[in-house]
C-alpha positions as CSV (number, residue, x, y, z in Angstrom):
1,X,-19.4,3.9,18.8
2,X,-19.5,2.4,15.0
3,X,-22.8,0.7,13.6
4,X,-22.6,-1.7,10.6
5,X,-24.6,-0.5,7.5
6,X,-27.6,1.2,7.8
7,X,-28.7,2.6,4.2
8,X,-25.7,2.7,2.1
9,X,-22.0,3.1,2.5
10,X,-18.8,4.4,0.3
11,X,-15.5,3.6,-0.6
12,X,-13.5,6.0,-1.7
13,X,-9.7,5.0,-2.8
14,X,-7.5,8.3,-3.4
15,X,-4.7,7.9,-5.7
16,X,-2.0,10.3,-7.4
17,X,-4.0,11.0,-10.6
18,X,-7.6,9.6,-9.8
19,X,-10.0,9.3,-7.0
20,X,-11.8,6.5,-6.9
21,X,-15.9,6.0,-5.7
22,X,-18.2,3.1,-5.1
23,X,-21.4,3.3,-3.6
24,X,-23.2,0.0,-2.4
25,X,-27.0,0.2,-1.3
26,X,-28.8,-2.7,1.2
27,X,-30.9,-3.0,-1.6
28,X,-27.6,-4.4,-3.7
29,X,-27.8,-1.6,-5.7
30,X,-24.4,-0.2,-7.0
31,X,-22.3,3.0,-8.9
32,X,-19.0,4.1,-9.3
33,X,-17.3,7.5,-10.5
34,X,-14.0,7.6,-11.4
35,X,-12.3,11.0,-11.1
36,X,-9.4,13.6,-11.6
37,X,-7.9,13.4,-8.1
38,X,-7.7,17.4,-6.7
39,X,-4.5,17.8,-5.4
40,X,-5.3,21.3,-4.0
41,X,-8.1,20.0,-1.7
42,X,-8.4,16.3,-2.5
43,X,-12.4,16.2,-0.6
44,X,-13.4,18.5,-3.4
45,X,-12.8,14.8,-5.8
46,X,-14.5,12.8,-3.4
47,X,-17.7,14.3,-2.9
48,X,-18.5,15.3,-6.1
49,X,-17.7,11.1,-7.3
50,X,-20.6,10.8,-4.0
51,X,-22.7,12.6,-5.6
52,X,-22.0,11.5,-9.4
53,X,-22.8,8.2,-7.6
54,X,-26.1,8.4,-5.4
55,X,-27.6,9.8,-8.5
56,X,-26.7,7.0,-10.5
57,X,-29.0,4.8,-8.4
58,X,-31.5,7.8,-7.3
59,X,-29.6,8.0,-3.4
60,X,-30.0,10.9,-1.5
61,X,-26.9,11.9,0.4
62,X,-28.2,11.1,2.9
63,X,-26.8,8.8,5.7
64,X,-24.4,6.2,5.4
65,X,-24.1,4.2,6.9
66,X,-19.8,4.0,6.2
67,X,-18.2,6.3,4.5
68,X,-14.5,3.4,4.1
69,X,-11.9,5.6,2.8
70,X,-7.1,5.2,1.4
71,X,-5.2,7.8,1.1
72,X,-1.3,7.8,0.1
73,X,-1.4,11.4,2.3
74,X,1.3,9.6,4.2
75,X,3.1,8.0,2.5
76,X,3.3,11.3,0.0
77,X,4.3,13.2,2.7
78,X,7.8,10.6,3.8
79,X,8.0,10.2,-0.5
80,X,8.2,14.0,-1.1
81,X,9.3,15.3,2.4
82,X,6.0,17.4,3.3
83,X,6.0,16.1,6.6
84,X,5.7,18.2,9.8
85,X,9.2,19.6,11.7
86,X,10.1,17.2,14.8
87,X,11.9,16.7,16.9
88,X,13.1,13.4,18.5
89,X,14.6,13.2,22.2
90,X,16.5,9.9,23.1
91,X,19.0,8.7,25.8
92,X,21.8,10.3,26.0
93,X,24.6,8.6,23.8
94,X,21.4,7.4,21.0
95,X,21.6,10.9,19.9
96,X,23.5,9.6,15.9
97,X,20.4,6.2,15.7
98,X,19.0,8.0,12.4
99,X,22.0,9.0,11.4
100,X,23.9,5.8,11.6
101,X,20.9,3.6,11.1
102,X,22.1,-0.1,9.5
103,X,25.5,0.8,7.2
104,X,23.6,-1.1,4.5
105,X,23.6,1.0,1.0
106,X,21.1,-1.1,-1.5
107,X,23.9,-0.3,-4.3
108,X,26.8,-1.3,-3.1
109,X,29.4,-1.1,-6.1
110,X,28.0,2.7,-6.8
111,X,30.3,5.1,-5.1
112,X,28.5,8.7,-5.9
113,X,25.0,6.5,-4.0
114,X,23.9,9.4,-1.5
115,X,21.8,8.4,1.4
116,X,18.3,9.8,2.0
117,X,18.5,11.9,4.5
118,X,17.4,11.2,7.7
119,X,13.1,13.0,8.6
120,X,14.7,14.8,11.5
121,X,17.7,16.8,10.8
122,X,20.4,16.4,13.8
123,X,19.8,19.8,15.4
124,X,16.8,18.5,16.1
125,X,17.4,15.6,18.1
126,X,17.6,16.2,21.8
127,X,19.2,13.8,24.8
128,X,17.8,12.9,28.0
129,X,20.1,11.6,31.0
130,X,18.3,8.1,31.8
131,X,19.3,4.3,30.8
132,X,16.5,1.1,30.9
133,X,18.0,-2.6,31.2
134,X,17.7,-4.7,29.1
135,X,15.6,-6.7,31.0
136,X,13.4,-3.6,32.0
137,X,15.6,-2.7,35.2
138,X,16.4,0.8,36.2
139,X,20.1,1.5,35.9
140,X,20.1,5.1,35.9
141,X,16.7,7.3,37.1
142,X,15.6,9.5,34.9
143,X,16.5,12.8,35.1
144,X,15.0,16.1,36.0
145,X,17.0,18.4,34.7
146,X,17.5,16.6,31.6
147,X,14.3,16.3,31.4
148,X,13.7,20.2,31.8
149,X,16.7,20.9,29.3
150,X,15.3,18.2,26.8
151,X,11.7,20.3,27.2
152,X,13.6,23.9,26.7
153,X,15.3,23.2,23.6
154,X,12.0,21.2,22.3
155,X,10.4,24.8,22.9
156,X,13.2,26.5,21.0
157,X,12.9,24.4,18.2
158,X,9.3,25.2,16.7
159,X,8.6,22.3,15.9
160,X,5.0,21.0,15.5
161,X,5.9,17.6,16.8
162,X,8.3,14.9,18.9
163,X,8.9,11.4,18.7
164,X,10.3,9.9,22.4
165,X,12.4,7.2,21.6
166,X,14.2,6.2,24.7
167,X,16.6,2.5,25.1
168,X,15.6,-0.5,26.0
169,X,11.8,1.2,26.5
170,X,10.7,-2.0,25.0
171,X,11.4,-3.5,28.2
172,X,9.7,-0.6,30.2
173,X,8.3,2.2,29.5
174,X,8.0,4.2,32.3
175,X,10.5,6.4,31.5
176,X,8.9,7.2,28.1
177,X,5.7,7.7,29.6
178,X,7.2,9.9,32.0
179,X,8.9,12.0,29.9
180,X,6.1,12.6,27.6
181,X,3.4,14.0,30.6
182,X,6.7,16.6,31.5
183,X,6.3,17.5,27.0
184,X,2.9,17.6,27.1
185,X,2.1,19.8,30.0
186,X,4.4,22.0,29.3
187,X,3.9,22.0,25.2
188,X,0.4,21.7,25.6
189,X,-0.4,21.8,21.5
190,X,2.5,19.4,20.4
191,X,2.0,16.4,18.7
192,X,4.0,13.1,20.7
193,X,4.8,9.2,19.4
194,X,6.0,7.5,22.6
195,X,7.9,4.6,20.9
196,X,6.5,2.3,23.8
197,X,2.5,2.3,22.4
198,X,4.1,2.2,19.0
199,X,6.0,-0.7,18.8
200,X,7.1,-2.2,21.8
201,X,10.0,-4.3,20.1
202,X,13.6,-4.7,20.5
203,X,16.0,-3.3,17.5
204,X,16.6,0.7,18.8
205,X,17.1,2.0,14.6
206,X,13.8,0.0,13.2
207,X,11.6,1.5,16.2
208,X,12.8,4.4,16.2
209,X,12.6,4.8,12.4
210,X,9.0,3.6,13.2
211,X,8.2,5.8,15.6
212,X,10.1,9.3,13.7
213,X,7.6,8.2,11.1
214,X,4.9,9.0,13.4
215,X,5.7,12.0,14.8
216,X,6.5,12.6,11.2
217,X,3.7,12.3,9.2
218,X,0.9,12.6,12.2
219,X,0.0,17.0,12.0
220,X,-0.1,15.8,7.8
221,X,-2.7,13.4,9.2
222,X,-4.7,15.0,11.5
223,X,-5.4,18.6,9.2
224,X,-6.6,16.0,6.4
225,X,-8.3,14.0,8.4
226,X,-10.4,16.9,10.1
227,X,-10.6,18.1,7.0
228,X,-12.3,15.4,5.3
229,X,-14.3,15.2,8.3
230,X,-15.6,18.3,7.7
231,X,-16.1,18.7,4.2
232,X,-18.4,15.5,4.2
233,X,-20.4,16.7,6.8
234,X,-20.8,20.0,4.7
235,X,-21.4,17.4,1.7
236,X,-24.6,15.9,4.0
237,X,-22.4,12.9,4.6
238,X,-22.6,12.6,8.2
239,X,-22.0,9.0,8.6
240,X,-18.4,7.5,10.2
241,X,-15.3,7.7,8.9
242,X,-13.2,4.3,8.6
243,X,-9.0,4.2,7.5
244,X,-7.8,1.8,5.8
245,X,-4.3,1.0,7.8
246,X,-1.2,-0.9,5.9
247,X,-1.8,-4.3,7.9
248,X,-4.9,-4.6,6.0
249,X,-7.6,-3.3,8.5
250,X,-10.3,-0.6,9.1
251,X,-9.5,1.6,11.9
252,X,-11.8,5.1,13.3
253,X,-10.3,7.8,12.1
254,X,-10.0,8.4,15.5
255,X,-7.4,6.0,15.8
256,X,-5.7,6.8,12.4
257,X,-4.9,10.4,13.5
258,X,-3.8,8.6,17.0
259,X,-1.0,6.2,15.2
260,X,-0.5,7.9,11.6
261,X,1.9,5.4,11.8
262,X,-0.6,2.9,10.3
263,X,-1.8,4.6,7.7
264,X,1.9,4.3,5.5
265,X,1.6,1.9,2.2
266,X,-2.2,1.8,3.3
267,X,-3.3,2.3,-0.3
268,X,-2.5,-0.8,-1.9
269,X,-3.3,-2.8,0.5
270,X,-7.3,-2.9,0.1
271,X,-6.8,-4.1,-3.9
272,X,-5.3,-7.3,-2.1
273,X,-7.7,-7.7,-0.5
274,X,-10.6,-7.7,-2.3
275,X,-8.2,-10.1,-4.9
276,X,-8.3,-12.9,-1.9
277,X,-11.6,-13.1,-2.8
278,X,-10.9,-14.9,-5.9
279,X,-8.7,-17.4,-4.0
280,X,-11.4,-20.1,-4.4
281,X,-10.6,-20.5,-7.9
282,X,-7.2,-19.5,-7.8
283,X,-5.6,-20.2,-4.7
284,X,-2.1,-18.7,-5.6
285,X,-2.3,-15.4,-7.0
286,X,-0.2,-12.5,-7.7
287,X,-1.7,-9.2,-7.2
288,X,-1.0,-6.3,-10.2
289,X,-2.0,-2.8,-9.3
290,X,-0.9,-0.3,-11.7
291,X,-2.2,3.7,-11.4
292,X,-1.7,6.8,-12.7
293,X,1.3,6.8,-10.1
294,X,2.9,4.2,-9.2
295,X,2.4,-0.1,-9.6
296,X,2.0,-2.2,-6.8
297,X,2.6,-6.4,-6.6
298,X,1.9,-8.9,-4.1
299,X,1.0,-12.1,-3.4
300,X,-2.0,-14.6,-1.8
301,X,-0.5,-18.2,-1.0
302,X,-3.1,-20.4,-0.9
303,X,-5.8,-18.2,0.0
304,X,-3.5,-16.0,2.7
305,X,-2.4,-12.7,2.3
306,X,1.0,-12.1,3.6
307,X,2.4,-10.1,5.6
308,X,6.0,-8.4,6.8
309,X,7.3,-6.7,9.9
310,X,10.3,-5.1,8.4
311,X,9.3,-3.3,5.6
312,X,10.8,0.2,4.0
313,X,9.1,3.2,2.2
314,X,11.0,5.9,0.2
315,X,13.0,3.7,-1.3
316,X,13.4,3.7,-5.2
317,X,11.1,0.0,-4.7
318,X,8.9,0.2,-1.6
319,X,9.0,-3.3,0.2
320,X,10.8,-5.5,2.5
321,X,13.7,-4.5,4.1
322,X,15.4,-7.7,3.0
323,X,14.9,-6.2,-0.6
324,X,15.3,-2.7,-0.1
325,X,19.0,-2.6,1.2
326,X,18.1,0.3,3.5
327,X,17.3,2.3,0.3
328,X,14.3,3.5,3.1
329,X,13.1,4.0,5.5
330,X,12.6,1.3,8.2
331,X,8.5,0.8,8.9
332,X,8.5,-2.1,11.6
333,X,4.9,-3.2,11.9
334,X,2.5,-5.7,10.0
335,X,2.5,-4.6,6.4
336,X,0.6,-6.3,3.5
337,X,3.8,-7.9,1.6
338,X,3.8,-4.8,-0.6
339,X,6.0,-3.6,-3.9
340,X,5.3,-0.2,-5.4
341,X,7.6,1.3,-8.0
342,X,7.0,4.9,-9.5
343,X,5.8,3.5,-12.8
344,X,2.2,4.3,-13.3
345,X,0.6,5.7,-16.2
346,X,1.4,9.2,-15.4
347,X,4.9,8.6,-15.4
348,X,7.2,10.9,-16.7
349,X,9.7,9.2,-19.3
350,X,13.4,11.6,-19.6
351,X,16.9,10.5,-20.8
352,X,19.3,10.6,-18.5
353,X,23.0,11.9,-18.1
354,X,23.9,9.1,-19.5
355,X,21.7,9.5,-22.7
356,X,19.5,6.7,-21.7
357,X,15.5,6.7,-21.6
358,X,14.1,6.1,-18.5
359,X,10.7,6.0,-17.1
360,X,9.3,7.3,-13.7
361,X,9.5,7.9,-10.6
362,X,8.3,11.8,-11.0
363,X,4.4,11.5,-12.3
364,X,2.4,14.0,-14.1
365,X,-0.6,13.7,-11.5
366,X,-4.1,15.0,-11.9
367,X,-2.3,18.3,-12.2
368,X,-1.3,19.1,-15.8
369,X,-1.4,14.8,-16.4
370,X,0.1,13.5,-19.2
371,X,0.1,15.6,-22.5
372,X,-2.8,13.4,-24.1
373,X,-5.3,15.6,-21.4
374,X,-4.7,19.0,-22.9
375,X,-4.3,20.3,-19.4
376,X,-1.3,21.3,-19.6
377,X,1.0,18.7,-19.5
378,X,4.6,18.7,-22.2
379,X,6.2,16.0,-21.2
380,X,5.7,12.7,-22.4
381,X,4.4,9.8,-20.0
382,X,2.9,6.2,-20.2
383,X,0.0,7.0,-21.3
384,X,0.8,9.1,-24.0
385,X,3.0,6.1,-25.2
386,X,-0.1,4.5,-24.9
387,X,-1.9,6.0,-26.5
388,X,0.1,6.2,-29.6
389,X,1.0,2.5,-29.7
390,X,-2.9,2.5,-30.6
391,X,-3.9,0.5,-27.0
392,X,-6.1,3.8,-25.4
393,X,-9.3,5.6,-26.7
394,X,-7.6,8.2,-28.5
395,X,-11.2,9.8,-28.1
396,X,-12.2,9.0,-24.8
397,X,-10.9,7.9,-21.7
398,X,-13.1,7.5,-18.2
399,X,-17.0,7.1,-19.9
400,X,-16.1,9.5,-22.0
401,X,-15.3,11.8,-19.1
402,X,-11.1,13.1,-19.9
403,X,-11.3,13.5,-23.8
404,X,-8.0,12.0,-25.5
405,X,-6.0,14.6,-28.0
406,X,-3.1,11.9,-29.4
407,X,-1.7,15.4,-31.4
408,X,-0.2,16.3,-28.3
409,X,0.5,13.2,-26.9
410,X,2.6,12.4,-30.3
411,X,4.2,16.2,-29.9
412,X,5.4,15.3,-26.6
413,X,7.1,12.2,-27.5
414,X,9.2,14.1,-30.3
415,X,10.0,17.2,-28.3
416,X,11.6,15.3,-25.3
417,X,12.5,11.9,-26.9
418,X,12.8,11.4,-30.1
419,X,14.6,14.6,-31.4
420,X,17.2,14.0,-28.7
421,X,17.8,10.4,-29.1
422,X,17.4,10.4,-33.0
423,X,14.3,7.8,-32.7
424,X,11.5,7.9,-35.2
425,X,7.7,7.8,-32.9
426,X,6.9,4.2,-32.9
427,X,10.1,2.9,-31.5
428,X,10.1,6.0,-29.5
429,X,6.6,5.1,-27.7
430,X,6.9,1.1,-27.8
431,X,10.6,2.0,-25.2
432,X,8.4,3.8,-22.5
433,X,5.8,1.2,-22.6
434,X,9.0,-1.4,-22.6
435,X,10.6,0.0,-19.8
436,X,7.7,0.7,-18.0
437,X,6.9,-2.9,-17.9
438,X,10.4,-4.2,-16.6
439,X,10.3,-1.6,-13.9
440,X,6.8,-3.5,-13.0
441,X,8.7,-7.0,-13.2
442,X,10.9,-5.9,-10.7
443,X,8.3,-5.5,-8.0
444,X,6.9,-8.9,-9.4
445,X,9.6,-10.9,-8.5
446,X,10.2,-9.0,-5.5
447,X,7.1,-10.9,-3.6
448,X,7.6,-13.9,-5.7
449,X,10.9,-15.1,-7.2
450,X,13.0,-13.6,-4.2
451,X,10.7,-14.6,-1.6
452,X,11.1,-18.4,-3.0
453,X,8.1,-18.5,-5.3
454,X,8.6,-19.9,-8.7
455,X,5.7,-17.7,-10.8
456,X,4.5,-20.0,-13.1
457,X,2.5,-21.3,-10.2
458,X,0.7,-18.4,-10.0
459,X,-2.2,-16.7,-11.3
460,X,-2.0,-13.1,-12.3
461,X,-4.8,-10.9,-11.2
462,X,-4.3,-6.9,-12.7
463,X,-6.5,-3.8,-11.7
464,X,-5.8,-0.5,-11.3
465,X,-6.7,2.0,-14.6
466,X,-3.7,0.3,-16.0
467,X,-3.0,-2.6,-14.9
468,X,-5.0,-4.7,-17.3
469,X,-3.6,-2.8,-20.3
470,X,0.1,-4.4,-18.9
471,X,-0.9,-7.9,-17.9
472,X,-0.8,-10.1,-20.3
473,X,3.0,-8.5,-22.1
474,X,3.9,-8.9,-18.0
475,X,2.8,-11.9,-18.1
476,X,4.2,-13.8,-20.9
477,X,7.6,-12.2,-19.6
478,X,7.3,-13.3,-16.2
479,X,6.5,-17.4,-17.2
480,X,2.9,-16.6,-16.1
481,X,0.0,-18.5,-18.0
482,X,-3.2,-17.2,-16.7
483,X,-4.2,-13.4,-16.4
484,X,-7.8,-12.7,-14.3
485,X,-9.3,-8.7,-15.0
486,X,-12.4,-8.6,-12.0
487,X,-15.3,-6.3,-12.7
488,X,-14.6,-2.5,-12.8
489,X,-10.8,-3.2,-12.3
490,X,-9.9,0.2,-12.2
491,X,-11.6,0.7,-9.4
492,X,-10.7,-2.6,-7.5
493,X,-8.7,-1.0,-4.4
494,X,-12.5,0.8,-3.3
495,X,-14.4,-2.3,-4.3
496,X,-11.5,-4.0,-1.6
497,X,-12.4,-1.4,1.1
498,X,-16.2,-2.7,1.2
499,X,-15.4,-6.0,2.0
500,X,-12.9,-5.1,4.7
501,X,-13.2,-6.0,8.4
502,X,-12.0,-3.3,11.3
503,X,-9.2,-4.3,13.1
504,X,-7.5,-3.5,16.5
505,X,-3.9,-5.1,17.3
506,X,-1.4,-5.0,20.3
507,X,2.2,-6.5,20.7
508,X,4.9,-7.3,23.3
509,X,8.3,-8.0,23.3
510,X,9.1,-11.4,24.1
511,X,12.7,-12.8,22.2
512,X,13.2,-15.8,24.8
513,X,13.5,-19.6,22.9
514,X,11.2,-21.4,22.1
515,X,12.3,-24.6,24.1
516,X,12.6,-22.8,26.9
517,X,9.0,-20.9,26.9
518,X,7.7,-20.4,31.0
519,X,4.1,-21.1,29.1
520,X,2.9,-19.5,32.6
521,X,4.0,-16.5,32.1
522,X,3.7,-16.5,28.3
523,X,-0.1,-16.7,28.3
524,X,0.2,-13.5,31.3
525,X,1.2,-11.3,28.4
526,X,-0.8,-13.3,25.8
527,X,-4.6,-12.4,27.9
528,X,-3.1,-9.5,29.0
529,X,-2.8,-8.4,24.8
530,X,-6.1,-10.0,24.7
531,X,-7.3,-7.4,27.7
532,X,-5.8,-4.2,25.7
533,X,-7.3,-4.8,22.5
534,X,-11.0,-6.0,23.6
535,X,-10.6,-3.1,25.0
536,X,-10.4,-1.1,22.2
537,X,-12.6,-2.8,20.0
538,X,-14.9,-2.0,22.9
539,X,-14.6,2.0,22.0
540,X,-15.7,1.8,19.1
541,X,-18.1,-1.0,17.9
542,X,-21.5,-3.1,19.8
543,X,-20.0,-5.7,22.2
544,X,-22.0,-8.0,20.1
545,X,-20.3,-7.0,17.0
546,X,-18.2,-10.6,16.4
547,X,-15.2,-10.1,16.9
548,X,-12.2,-12.5,16.1
549,X,-8.8,-12.7,18.0
550,X,-5.8,-13.8,16.9
551,X,-2.5,-14.5,17.8
552,X,0.4,-13.6,15.0
553,X,4.1,-14.5,16.2
554,X,7.5,-12.8,14.8
555,X,10.1,-15.8,15.2
556,X,13.6,-16.3,13.6
557,X,16.8,-18.6,13.9
558,X,19.0,-17.6,16.7
559,X,21.5,-15.0,14.7
560,X,19.2,-14.2,12.5
561,X,18.5,-10.4,12.6
562,X,14.8,-11.1,9.9
563,X,11.9,-12.5,11.4
564,X,9.4,-14.1,10.2
565,X,5.5,-14.4,10.5
566,X,3.4,-17.5,12.0
567,X,0.0,-17.7,12.8
568,X,-2.9,-19.5,14.8
569,X,-6.4,-18.7,16.7
570,X,-6.9,-16.9,19.6
571,X,-6.3,-19.3,23.1
572,X,-4.4,-20.6,25.1
573,X,-0.9,-21.8,24.7
574,X,0.3,-25.2,25.5
575,X,3.9,-26.7,24.3
576,X,2.2,-28.0,21.3
577,X,0.4,-25.0,20.4
578,X,3.9,-23.1,20.4
579,X,5.5,-25.9,18.2
580,X,2.8,-25.3,16.2
581,X,3.9,-21.9,15.5
582,X,7.7,-23.5,15.2
583,X,6.3,-25.4,12.7
584,X,4.3,-22.7,10.1
585,X,7.5,-20.5,11.0
586,X,9.9,-23.5,9.3
587,X,8.0,-24.4,6.4
588,X,7.8,-20.2,5.7
589,X,11.8,-20.4,6.3
590,X,12.5,-23.3,3.8
591,X,9.5,-21.7,0.9
592,X,11.9,-18.5,1.5
593,X,15.0,-19.4,2.2
594,X,15.1,-22.9,0.6
595,X,16.2,-24.3,3.7
596,X,15.4,-25.7,7.4
597,X,18.6,-24.6,10.5
598,X,17.6,-28.0,11.6
599,X,18.6,-28.3,14.7
600,X,19.1,-24.3,15.2
601,X,17.3,-22.4,18.1
602,X,13.7,-21.5,17.1
603,X,13.8,-17.4,19.5
604,X,10.0,-16.2,20.0
605,X,10.7,-12.6,18.8
606,X,7.6,-10.9,19.4
607,X,3.7,-11.3,19.8
608,X,0.5,-10.0,18.6
609,X,-3.3,-10.0,19.3
610,X,-5.2,-9.2,16.7
611,X,-9.3,-8.5,17.2
612,X,-10.8,-8.8,13.4
613,X,-14.3,-7.6,13.0
614,X,-16.5,-8.2,10.2
615,X,-17.3,-5.2,8.2
616,X,-21.1,-4.7,6.6
617,X,-20.0,-5.6,3.0
618,X,-22.3,-6.9,0.6
619,X,-21.5,-9.7,-1.8
620,X,-24.3,-7.9,-4.6
621,X,-21.6,-8.2,-7.5
622,X,-20.9,-4.3,-8.7
623,X,-20.1,-3.5,-12.8
624,X,-19.5,-0.5,-14.5
625,X,-21.3,1.5,-16.2
626,X,-21.0,1.0,-20.3
627,X,-19.1,3.7,-21.2
628,X,-20.6,6.6,-23.0
629,X,-19.4,8.8,-26.0
630,X,-16.7,6.8,-27.2
631,X,-16.5,4.6,-30.6
632,X,-15.4,0.6,-30.3
633,X,-14.4,0.9,-33.9
634,X,-11.8,-1.6,-34.9
635,X,-8.8,0.4,-34.5
636,X,-4.6,-1.0,-35.4
637,X,-2.4,-1.7,-31.9
638,X,1.3,-2.0,-32.3
639,X,2.5,-5.1,-30.7
640,X,6.2,-4.9,-30.3
641,X,8.1,-4.3,-33.4
642,X,8.2,-8.6,-35.5
643,X,4.2,-7.6,-36.0
644,X,4.0,-3.9,-36.1
645,X,0.5,-2.5,-36.0
646,X,-1.9,-5.0,-36.5
647,X,-5.8,-4.8,-36.4
648,X,-7.6,-5.4,-33.9
649,X,-11.3,-5.5,-32.8
650,X,-12.5,-3.3,-29.5
651,X,-15.5,-5.0,-27.5
652,X,-16.5,-4.6,-24.4
653,X,-16.4,-7.0,-21.5
654,X,-20.2,-8.2,-22.0
655,X,-19.1,-9.2,-25.8
656,X,-17.1,-12.1,-24.3
657,X,-18.5,-15.4,-23.3
658,X,-17.6,-18.7,-21.8
659,X,-15.5,-19.7,-25.3
660,X,-12.2,-18.1,-25.1
661,X,-12.2,-15.7,-28.0
662,X,-8.0,-15.4,-30.0
663,X,-6.1,-12.4,-30.1
664,X,-5.7,-9.2,-30.4
665,X,-8.4,-7.8,-28.9
666,X,-8.8,-4.4,-26.6
667,X,-11.6,-5.3,-23.9
668,X,-12.5,-1.4,-22.9
669,X,-14.5,-0.4,-20.0
670,X,-15.8,3.0,-17.9
671,X,-12.6,3.0,-15.9
672,X,-9.9,0.6,-17.8
673,X,-9.0,-1.7,-21.1
674,X,-7.4,-5.1,-21.4
675,X,-5.1,-5.3,-24.3
676,X,-5.0,-9.4,-25.0
677,X,-2.1,-9.7,-28.1
678,X,-2.2,-12.2,-31.1
679,X,-1.1,-15.5,-29.6
680,X,-3.8,-15.1,-26.7
681,X,-7.1,-15.7,-26.0
682,X,-10.4,-14.3,-23.5
683,X,-12.8,-15.6,-21.8
684,X,-16.0,-14.6,-19.2
685,X,-16.4,-16.9,-16.9
686,X,-19.6,-17.2,-14.7
687,X,-18.5,-14.1,-12.3
688,X,-18.0,-11.9,-14.7
689,X,-14.0,-11.8,-15.0
690,X,-12.3,-11.7,-17.7
691,X,-9.8,-14.3,-18.1
692,X,-6.8,-14.6,-20.8
693,X,-4.4,-17.9,-21.2
694,X,-1.1,-16.3,-22.2
695,X,0.1,-17.1,-25.1
696,X,3.9,-16.7,-26.9
697,X,3.1,-13.5,-29.7
698,X,3.5,-15.2,-33.3
699,X,6.9,-16.0,-35.0
700,X,8.6,-15.5,-31.0
């Protein structure tokens, strides 16, 4: 049984380049650690960071109340195609669902575009004889002989995991559950993912894709969580392990291993939730999180985090399916609406076949890392460019933990870019920086202007180790006038983990016009969902934990294929409650698409009941240590070809006051650096946040 904090809590965010750890105690003490990730065994960096942070505030390892973890393990398994060997069992006639997809091309006029191959090859897709009707009626009983043949085929394929997705099983899961029982009895060690349990919704391809992704990452996630749990126990951190979900809530490690699809794209969610705490001062926020491997953007509107249940992962930009155009693999579960691009500090700059300079998505990662780290990396990266431009300290970063070798950065850019392209050093470095910015602007626009939002009405909150370095330039280019950099920006997602609630969800398909809903039947369904969610929560938290229940409804106009979500507190739905959901949907439709379809039928596609349980979060501020063994002498920084190098003051966050200080400034901290160009100014507010008023560069 999960219990609230007893002594201290740990937030752990593992990225492709850095591992971030924050420890907070019941007495209000806190400590942070930022280390290079250890890809051969990620838990090594975690344990080292936990020991360092605990030692800083004189805490023995002991028994922390909770270890809260965000990880990219599921997402990376998909992106790098390192998931398990899987099979898919489906209804006769539906063997090619994954191959056909939606016949959408993200690059309409690219004659050479190649679709991403399915995660399960066709030779591992097997069929059974059965048929369920759209209303749940059994049209063809499940044939025992075909079940036996499918079980034999799965056994012969040698796979680790199997996805079961039968036609119309969302309306009646009996055949899927019977098939799962038969496979489980014959092959007891096999991992099984059942679509009726994971996504009981209409849309055959999206339901199949989501179930396949769950099966594809399940063995990988289960092994990872088991090893992580073992290493924590060996390190004397015998505490409950909670995992971040893509929808913005926490779950237990046991639940995460059972439904690992909820971990896909869960890493960026914590930072968005941490930024939500700023909405009292800035109700509308664009969140910009740039780490070593990727950059992520999302929006908070009127204090509310936006979610989508139509997401694609694995495309050039991971985002809502309306924007990716079929370039990735659909994941149709509630996800915080984050757009992610492969543009981070470690992203490698390269020359394409047409002789153009490109940046990412391939990253140098933690091993070997950027060339300037001196750990064996030889390819030029965004970090190397930022060292040459004067933005990063030329001696060391991360509080002196990572030494910087400027000569290696210079050699990498000269050898791989300057000579082949005939460029001088600084134009090449500035070009890397600008191309990375253009990639990240695409992510910001994907969550703002592409959703019908006027980005000029938003402030930009920047975090991640590289986010504050690029934020002001991005804000100026997109018309945003205010940039906010929170305390410990490089570990801000780990801060979000410590302020997040446990979350439990169950959903059902409805697909009925809202004008003709049978409220008695609808409320019976709602009550059943509430019972299922309450039962889930009861197994994980104490009865007096104070769970709050919410209704989430997916709706669209008749004939549409994309849904928007409306929410309200849990209660029985009467006519007024349904009307309120419809009105919330139509407001969101007008904002996103620019109009209401007056007179059109509104379809209630699906209902979810969500239980959120308050965590043991503390409101104590978290501060990073002052950089050690790093000079703060003024240095020359490059601000574009018009201004060139400008002598720039190097200060700490503590050197800022309430009164604005004009740029150029480099605000160096343990975990990041905020670049304030000429024409902009920075101040520090009462909550220790850096607030930058974005202005134009002189002469532009």
